[in-house]
N, C-alpha and C positions, 0 to 999 in steps of 0.2 A: 901582325897577322902571320900565321905559319906559312912557310914556303910552300908553294904549290896550291895556294888558295887565293882566291880573289873575291872580295865582296861576300865572304861567308860561304862561297861555293868553290869547288875545285876548278882550277884552270886545266888545260889539256895536259901539260907536263905533270901536274900533281895527280891527275887521274891515272896517267900512265904509270907513275911511280906506285900508286896505291894498288892498282890491279895488275901490275907487271907479272906476277907469278900465278895468276888465277887460271885454272883449267876450266874453261867454259863448257866442256863436253857434258851433256846430260842436264844442263841447267835450264829450268823454265819450260814454258810452252813454245809454240811455233813462232810467236812474235818476240821472243826473248833475244837479247843481244848475245852474240857468241864470240865477240872480240871486244877489246877495249875501244876500238874505233867505233863499233856499233853502239856501245854504251854512250859514247860521246855524242853520236848522232841523235840518239833518243833524248839525251839531256838537252841538247840544243833545240830540238823540235819542241819539247815540253816547255822550256824556258820561254820560247817565243810565244807559245799559246797561253802561258800563265797558269797552267795546271798540268799535272801528270796524267797522261792517258795511256795506261798500260793495257793495250789491246792484245790479249792472248800471250802476255809476257810471262805470266805465272802458271796459267792453266788453259787448256783448250776451251774455246768459246766463252771465256770469262774476260770481262773488261773491268778495270778498276780506274776510278778517277780520284785524284787527290789534290788538295790545295794546302799551302802552309797557313798556320795561324801565326801572325807576327805581332810582337810586342811593339810598343810605341817607338822604341829605338830601331826597329826594323829586324831584330833578331827573330829567328823562328823558335817558337816555344812549344808548338804542337802541330798536328796536321789533322785534317778532316778528310775522310775518304768514303766512297761508296763503291760497291761492286755489284755486278749483275751479269746476266748473260748478254752476249752480243745482240741477241734478238730484243732483249729488254731495253738496253741502253742505245745501241745502234746510232741512228741519226740524232737522237736526243742528248748525246754526250755533252755538247756545248751548253745546252740549257741546264743540264744537271750540274755541270762545272760552275756555271754562273750562280746557281743557288748555293753551292758549296762555298764559293768565294764570298758571297754576301754573308753567309753564316760565319765564316772565318773572320771577316772584317768586324762583325759585331762582337765576336769573342775576343779579338785582339784589342778592341776598344774597352773591354771590361777592366775595371781597376784591379781585378784579381790576376790578370795576365801581366807578366813582366817582372 
């Protein structure tokens, strides 16, 4: 596995190396990370939840939910996502993420994946 990566994802030193020269000024919406430390915090939050919940990270009042589609070996082959307004997804984000996860599991089990 390449240095700076663990289990197919970046570890903190690898993320620092990858984003070390990034100028975060003007990137994303009000929920966007503006430092490498903030990117790490969002990654850890989403890893614990099992899905990405990008609340206003890309655009004002827009929420995007995403889950990985994994092949039998565990590698990520695709992702599924849905986006909508904060008012539309709001408190239903966990339910929508659960539906996305179920669909991703079905796709991952398909003989065409992998």
